[in-house]
C-alpha positions, 0 to 999 in steps of 0.5 A: 473560505474561497476556493483558491485557499482551498486548493492551496491548502490541498497542494500544501497537504500532498507536498507534505505527504512525501515528507511524512513518508521519507522516514520509513522509507530511509529506514528501509535503506539502512539495512546492513549490506554484506560487505560489512558482515563478519561471520562467527567462524572467521571465514571470509569470502571474495564476493558478496551480493545484496539479493534483491528480495527476502532480506537475503545475502549471498557470499561465495568465492569461485575457483573456476578451473576446479568448479569449487564454489564456497557459499554461504546464504544468510536470511535476516528478520526470520523467526526461529520456526522457519526454514530457508533454502537456497538452490542452484538450478543447473538446467533452466530458471525456476523451481523444477530442477533446482538443487537446494541447500535447506536449513531449519532450526529444530523445535524441540532441541534448538539445534540446527539442521542442514541438508541437500534436497533435489526438486522434481515437482512442485508438490515437493516437501523438500526431502533430503535427497543427493544433488546432481553435483557434489557437496563436501559439507553443509553446516548452518547457524541461527544468530539473532533472528539470521539464518546462514547455510554455509556449504562447498560445492563442486560445479563442473569446471568453467562454469560462470553463470548460474541460475539461482533462487532462495527461498523461506517458509514456516515450520509446521507440526514440529519439524515439517516444513511448510508451504512458503507463500505464493505471493509478493517477493516470494514469487521473485526470489530467483536470479542468474548469478555471474560467478566471475564478475558477481552481477545478479540479473533478475529472472522473471518467474513463469507468473511474471506477467500476471504479477505485473498485471496485478500490480498495474491494476492495484496501482491504478485502483488505489490512485483512482478510487483511493485517491482521487475519487475521495478528492472528487467527492470534497471538490463537489462539496466543498467548491460548489461556489467560487467568486473568480473564473481563474484556472482552478476551474480546470482542476475542479472540472476535472475532479468533479467529472465522476459525479457528471452522472449525479449531476444530470439525474438528480431532481431539482432543488424544489422537487419533492424526491430532492430529499430522497436523492440526497439521501441516496447520493450521499449514502451511495458516496460514503459507501464508495469511499469505505469500499475503495479504501478497504479494496486498496488495503485488500490489495496490499494484503494479495500483492504484498508490495512492501511496507513503504507502499501501504504507509504512504497510501495510509498517510495520503488517505489520512490527510485527505481525512483530516482536511475533510474533517476541517472543512466540515467543522468550517461549513457547519459553523457557516450554516449555523451562522446563516441560520442565526441571521435568517431566523430574524428575517423570517420572523419579520416576513411572517409577521407581515404576511399575517398583517396583510391577511388581517387587513384584507378580511377585516380581522383585528390586528394584534397590538404586538404585530402592529407595533413591530410592523410600524417600528419596522416601518420607521427603520426602513 
């Protein structure tokens, strides 16, 4: 197989990967939007917003003159042993000073409980406490994996923009609220809400810059160590010889750059340590590939970027692995064929050497060797 055919196959493989992952991304886009939702109690709100993270939706009606804000916060795809919270922070962005509406489902009776809680420290357990503004009622419900908090708040008159945040977490030891996750979307669940226009502006948390650095680090490592490095190994293994100097040498040179140190340091083919070098070089290469792929998935667990990223990378690395298996089979068949052709030639060369040695020292030449040598001469 020529290097041009290999290059075409690799290009086709990477063109096919987005098609394989498109089904997943489209499924994620089929989540119900807030406009189509109908509440069981028949309540209707003038505005609604699909919140950017945590499968959450906010429905609200606001009267600017009186400051009365009616809200319904919905959290979908939630287990019954979970709690949810939606809050307004009247003083600043973030968790400290937030005035929360909290709800969870009683693990024994199955009855929903909803209450208010004011956050004054990062070590809060969301104990029940009054808010800094009025709240007239806080019911809640849990239906088909979706938990909803209803509330009527009385804000200061002429309030138009508020900082709000939302969260979910597990229940621990009965009805005790456990700590929410400290990674991924749970660190981005805050924004600024314009009560008049319904516009939501995403806010960065205190550690938003660090999270951005982590995501960039994970993306660069995924592309370099998780994708380009295995392709470089394949280029060094399957593209060592090519017949024409067409533009593909540029791609081969770039992908093989990671192995430049090995090209400079390895012994010559005739050197007695070359076999040991090959063992070392291949072993280190396989170990680096395995650790690189493991590190990518470890990064997915830490950053929790969403299932689409993980499925896309899994599809790409599986396609690379399948392509490597096919190339390994083709290379094995080629080497096996070369060995089958080479054995008769080596045997004939050995017989010629034996005849020359015997004639030089006057030894008696075996009849079968002499006959084979005569036959070979006649053929030539």
